[in-house]
C-alpha positions as CSV (number, residue, x, y, z in Angstrom):
1,M,45.8,220.7,-139.3
2,K,47.0,223.1,-136.7
3,Q,47.6,221.6,-133.3
4,R,47.4,222.4,-129.6
5,Q,48.7,220.8,-126.4
6,L,46.4,218.4,-124.4
7,G,48.5,217.2,-121.5
8,Q,51.1,214.8,-123.0
9,W,49.6,214.9,-126.5
10,R,49.7,217.3,-129.4
11,V,46.2,217.1,-130.9
12,S,44.3,218.9,-133.7
13,A,43.2,222.4,-132.7
14,L,39.6,221.2,-133.2
15,G,38.5,217.8,-132.0
16,L,35.4,216.0,-132.8
17,G,32.5,215.8,-130.2
18,C,30.9,212.5,-130.9
19,M,27.7,212.7,-129.0
20,N,25.7,213.9,-132.0
21,L,26.2,210.6,-133.8
22,S,24.2,208.7,-131.2
23,Q,21.9,211.1,-129.4
24,G,20.9,214.6,-128.5
25,Y,19.4,216.2,-131.5
26,G,16.7,213.9,-132.6
27,A,16.8,210.3,-133.9
28,P,20.3,208.8,-134.1
29,I,21.9,208.7,-137.6
30,S,22.7,205.4,-139.3
31,A,25.9,203.6,-138.4
32,D,27.0,204.0,-142.0
33,Q,26.7,207.8,-141.8
34,G,28.4,207.8,-138.5
35,E,31.3,205.9,-140.0
36,R,31.6,208.4,-142.8
37,V,31.8,211.3,-140.4
38,L,34.4,209.7,-138.2
39,L,36.7,208.5,-141.1
40,E,36.4,211.8,-142.8
41,A,37.4,213.6,-139.6
42,L,40.4,211.3,-139.3
43,D,41.3,211.9,-143.0
44,R,41.2,215.7,-142.5
45,G,43.6,215.6,-139.6
46,V,41.4,215.4,-136.6
47,T,43.3,213.6,-133.9
48,F,41.1,214.0,-130.8
49,F,37.8,212.2,-130.5
50,D,35.4,212.7,-127.5
51,S,32.9,210.1,-126.4
52,A,31.1,209.1,-123.2
53,A,29.5,206.1,-121.6
54,L,26.3,208.0,-121.4
55,Y,26.0,208.9,-125.2
56,G,23.4,206.5,-126.7
57,F,23.8,204.5,-123.5
58,G,26.9,202.9,-124.8
59,A,26.1,203.1,-128.5
60,N,28.5,205.9,-129.2
61,E,31.6,204.2,-127.7
62,T,30.5,201.0,-129.6
63,L,30.4,202.9,-132.8
64,L,33.9,204.5,-132.2
65,G,35.3,201.0,-131.3
66,Q,34.0,199.5,-134.5
67,V,35.0,202.3,-136.8
68,L,38.3,203.5,-135.4
69,R,39.8,200.4,-133.8
70,K,42.2,199.9,-136.8
71,H,43.3,203.5,-136.5
72,R,43.8,203.6,-132.7
73,Q,47.4,204.8,-132.8
74,K,46.5,207.9,-135.1
75,F,44.4,209.8,-132.4
76,T,43.9,210.7,-128.8
77,L,40.7,209.0,-127.4
78,A,38.6,210.5,-124.6
79,S,35.5,209.2,-122.9
80,K,33.6,209.8,-119.7
81,C,32.3,208.0,-116.6
82,G,30.1,209.1,-113.7
83,L,27.0,209.8,-115.7
84,L,25.2,206.7,-117.2
85,G,22.0,205.0,-118.1
86,V,20.4,203.0,-115.3
87,D,17.3,200.8,-115.4
88,K,15.9,202.1,-112.1
89,N,12.4,200.7,-112.3
90,G,13.2,197.3,-113.9
91,D,11.2,198.1,-117.0
92,G,14.1,198.2,-119.5
93,K,13.9,202.1,-119.7
94,L,17.3,203.6,-119.0
95,V,17.5,207.0,-117.2
96,R,20.4,209.3,-116.6
97,V,22.0,208.8,-113.2
98,I,25.0,210.6,-111.7
99,D,27.1,208.1,-109.9
100,G,30.7,209.0,-108.9
101,R,31.3,206.0,-106.5
102,P,34.7,204.4,-107.1
103,K,33.1,201.0,-107.6
104,T,30.9,202.4,-110.3
105,L,33.6,204.2,-112.0
106,R,35.8,201.2,-112.2
107,Q,33.0,199.1,-113.7
108,T,32.2,201.8,-116.2
109,C,35.8,201.9,-117.3
110,E,35.8,198.2,-117.9
111,D,32.5,198.5,-120.0
112,S,33.9,201.4,-122.0
113,L,37.2,199.7,-122.9
114,R,35.3,196.7,-124.2
115,R,33.0,198.8,-126.3
116,L,35.8,201.1,-127.6
117,Q,37.9,197.9,-128.4
118,T,41.0,199.3,-126.9
119,D,43.3,198.5,-124.0
120,V,43.6,202.0,-122.7
121,I,41.5,205.2,-122.8
122,D,43.8,208.2,-123.2
123,L,41.7,210.9,-121.4
124,Y,39.0,209.7,-119.0
125,Y,36.6,212.4,-117.6
126,I,34.3,212.5,-114.7
127,H,31.2,213.5,-116.6
128,R,29.4,215.2,-113.7
129,L,30.2,215.8,-110.0
130,D,28.3,213.4,-107.7
131,K,27.5,215.7,-104.9
132,N,27.1,212.6,-102.5
133,V,30.6,211.5,-103.2
134,P,33.7,213.6,-102.4
135,I,35.6,214.5,-105.6
136,E,38.7,213.2,-103.9
137,D,37.2,209.7,-103.8
138,S,36.2,209.8,-107.4
139,V,39.5,211.1,-108.7
140,G,41.3,208.6,-106.4
141,A,39.5,205.8,-108.2
142,L,40.6,207.1,-111.6
143,S,44.2,207.5,-110.3
144,D,44.1,203.8,-109.5
145,L,42.9,203.1,-113.0
146,A,45.8,205.1,-114.4
147,K,48.3,203.2,-112.3
148,K,46.9,200.0,-113.7
149,G,47.2,201.3,-117.2
150,H,43.6,201.3,-118.1
151,I,43.6,205.1,-118.6
152,R,46.4,207.6,-119.3
153,A,45.0,210.9,-117.9
154,I,42.1,212.3,-115.9
155,G,39.7,215.0,-116.9
156,L,36.6,216.7,-115.3
157,S,33.5,217.9,-117.0
158,E,31.1,220.7,-116.0
159,M,32.9,221.4,-112.7
160,S,33.9,224.6,-110.9
161,A,37.3,226.0,-110.3
162,E,37.2,225.0,-106.6
163,T,36.4,221.3,-107.5
164,L,39.1,221.4,-110.1
165,R,41.6,222.6,-107.5
166,R,40.6,219.9,-105.1
167,A,40.7,217.1,-107.7
168,H,44.1,218.4,-109.0
169,A,45.5,218.0,-105.4
170,V,44.8,214.3,-105.6
171,H,45.9,213.6,-109.1
172,P,47.0,215.9,-111.9
173,I,44.0,216.9,-114.0
174,T,44.8,217.0,-117.8
175,A,41.6,218.7,-119.1
176,M,38.4,220.4,-118.0
177,Q,35.5,220.0,-120.4
178,T,32.6,222.5,-120.2
179,E,30.2,224.2,-122.6
180,Y,31.7,227.4,-123.9
181,S,30.8,229.6,-126.8
182,L,29.8,233.2,-127.5
183,W,26.4,232.6,-126.0
184,T,27.6,230.5,-122.9
185,R,30.3,232.5,-120.9
186,N,30.2,230.7,-117.6
187,P,33.8,229.5,-117.9
188,E,35.0,233.1,-117.9
189,I,33.9,233.5,-114.3
190,A,36.7,231.3,-112.8
191,V,37.4,228.0,-114.6
192,L,39.4,229.3,-117.5
193,Q,41.8,231.1,-115.0
194,A,42.1,228.0,-112.9
195,C,43.0,226.0,-115.9
196,R,45.7,228.5,-116.8
197,D,47.1,228.4,-113.2
198,L,47.2,224.7,-113.1
199,G,48.3,224.0,-116.7
200,V,45.1,222.2,-117.6
201,A,43.7,222.2,-121.0
202,F,40.2,223.5,-121.6
203,V,37.9,221.5,-123.9
204,A,34.9,223.5,-125.1
205,F,31.8,221.6,-126.0
206,S,28.8,223.0,-127.9
207,P,31.2,225.7,-129.4
208,V,28.6,226.6,-132.1
209,A,25.9,227.2,-129.4
210,R,23.9,224.1,-130.2
211,G,23.6,225.2,-133.8
212,F,22.5,228.7,-133.0
213,L,25.5,230.2,-134.6
214,A,25.5,227.9,-137.7
215,A,24.6,229.2,-141.2
216,Q,21.4,227.2,-141.4
217,P,18.6,228.9,-139.4
218,L,17.1,226.9,-136.7
219,D,13.3,226.4,-136.1
220,P,12.8,225.1,-132.6
221,S,9.1,224.3,-133.4
222,A,10.4,221.7,-135.8
223,F,12.7,219.9,-133.4
224,E,12.1,216.2,-133.1
225,A,10.5,215.0,-129.8
226,T,13.9,213.5,-128.7
227,D,15.8,216.7,-129.4
228,F,17.0,217.8,-126.0
229,R,17.1,221.5,-127.1
230,R,13.3,221.3,-126.5
231,T,14.2,221.4,-122.8
232,M,16.5,224.3,-123.0
233,P,15.0,227.7,-122.0
234,R,16.9,229.7,-124.7
235,F,14.9,227.8,-127.4
236,D,11.5,228.6,-125.8
237,A,9.4,230.7,-128.1
238,D,9.7,234.0,-126.2
239,N,13.4,233.6,-125.6
240,W,14.1,232.4,-129.1
241,S,12.4,235.4,-130.7
242,R,14.7,237.7,-128.8
243,N,17.8,235.7,-129.3
244,T,17.3,235.5,-133.1
245,Q,17.5,239.3,-133.2
246,L,21.2,238.9,-132.6
247,L,21.8,236.9,-135.9
248,P,21.7,239.5,-138.6
249,A,24.5,241.5,-137.0
250,Y,26.4,238.3,-136.2
251,Q,26.1,237.1,-139.8
252,A,27.3,240.5,-140.9
253,L,30.4,240.1,-138.8
254,A,31.1,236.6,-140.3
255,S,31.0,238.3,-143.8
256,D,33.4,240.9,-142.6
257,A,35.7,238.2,-141.4
258,G,35.4,236.4,-144.7
259,C,34.1,233.1,-143.1
260,T,31.0,231.2,-142.4
261,P,29.0,231.8,-139.2
262,A,30.1,228.5,-137.7
263,Q,33.7,229.2,-138.5
264,L,33.4,232.6,-136.8
265,A,32.1,231.0,-133.6
266,L,34.9,228.5,-133.6
267,A,37.5,231.0,-134.5
268,W,36.4,233.2,-131.7
269,L,37.0,230.3,-129.3
270,L,40.5,229.5,-130.8
271,H,41.4,233.2,-130.2
272,Q,40.5,233.0,-126.4
273,G,43.7,231.0,-125.5
274,E,46.1,228.4,-126.7
275,H,44.9,226.0,-124.0
276,I,41.3,225.9,-125.4
277,I,40.3,223.1,-127.7
278,P,36.9,223.2,-129.2
279,I,35.1,220.0,-130.0
280,P,32.2,220.8,-132.4
281,G,29.9,217.8,-133.2
282,T,28.2,217.1,-136.4
283,T,26.4,214.4,-138.3
284,R,27.3,215.7,-141.8
285,V,30.5,215.6,-143.7
286,D,29.9,218.9,-145.3
287,H,29.4,220.6,-141.9
288,L,32.6,218.9,-140.7
289,A,34.6,220.4,-143.5
290,D,33.1,223.8,-142.8
291,N,33.9,223.6,-139.0
292,L,37.5,222.5,-139.7
293,G,38.0,225.6,-141.9
294,A,37.9,227.7,-138.7
295,V,41.6,226.9,-137.8
296,D,42.7,229.1,-140.7
297,V,40.4,232.2,-139.8
298,S,42.2,235.1,-138.3
299,L,40.1,237.6,-136.5
300,S,41.3,241.3,-135.8
301,P,41.2,242.8,-132.3
302,A,38.6,245.2,-133.4
303,L,36.2,242.4,-134.8
304,L,36.7,240.4,-131.5
305,V,35.6,243.5,-129.6
306,R,32.4,243.8,-131.8
307,L,31.7,240.1,-131.3
308,N,32.1,240.2,-127.6
309,A,29.8,243.2,-127.3
310,L,27.1,241.5,-129.6
311,I,26.7,238.1,-128.1
312,N,27.4,237.5,-124.3
313,Q,25.7,236.6,-121.0
314,R,23.8,239.9,-121.0
315,T,22.5,239.9,-124.5
316,V,21.4,236.3,-124.7
317,V,18.1,235.4,-123.0
318,G,17.3,232.3,-121.1
319,S,19.3,229.8,-119.1
320,R,21.4,227.2,-120.9
321,Y,19.8,224.3,-119.1
322,N,16.5,223.5,-117.5
323,P,16.4,223.7,-113.6
324,Q,17.4,220.0,-113.0
325,A,20.3,220.1,-115.4
326,N,21.5,223.4,-114.0
327,L,21.6,221.7,-110.5
328,D,23.6,218.7,-112.0
329,A,26.2,221.1,-113.3
330,D,28.9,222.2,-110.8
331,T,29.9,225.2,-112.8
332,E,29.9,228.8,-111.6
333,K,26.8,230.9,-112.1
334,F,26.5,234.6,-113.1
335,P,24.8,237.0,-110.8
336,S,21.1,237.4,-111.1
337,G,20.1,239.2,-114.2
338,E,22.7,237.6,-116.5
339,N,22.1,234.2,-118.3
340,N,23.6,231.0,-117.1
């Protein structure tokens, strides 16, 4: 497996986003299936695994701890704090809450260490910006955790270039994680350049456009009730019918490149810069193998030009998030008339 630099670590050029194993795209898969995916990824040379306290409200970290504890020295482990499930009404139903208060971040780290069955988390992200807490205070709390040896490095997720620079002034930031793919270009506004300037790795989640750029055609009307793509405007009936018109030409480009559609999406990202590390997620071993094949795909400059012209913020219709989720993300927005 080819490698890239992530702070102090050399990691696989493609990591594994683990959220899918516990939530997001319908009912969670079985623990046995999750174990198969994790161990297959490790066997195939993946050395960067990405989780979060939010995923499955702790279930994802628990799964990783149970399956990968014996292999802890073989990979770089990332998790996230600052976005968690809270029983706000006392009825046992957990809801997402952004909480960047130092006390909360310290407690979340303790809980994550226990679930992950490890003494230290290599890369610990602040999952979302708490707009009621200065980023300096949140990063300061993680800096204290690093001094105590509970974490090794600090990351940010879905935050702006300005927030990154403010955070980096408090403690070196190792990685910024944000959605980035052919159909989500927001990082190109400012964050990618800020990462280059500061020597920060960029971790790209949802690099296959939430399945849009995979080989198997999606049918949003068949999504399960718990599939969060149901809340995303790009999958609305009207937007979807327009977005799918891009796929025949995209699939033809994949054929020209001699790769699968998912590999083309991932290879495009890998060609955007050596500091970019995509973390595709999957629940299937065959899809995992397909994704990892992208590290060996070489794209010509001419094909990259055709790709960029075909799928971008002007040709894709619909916002990537619903209004509330857009407010929760601190990322830069395109001018009116372009998708976000």
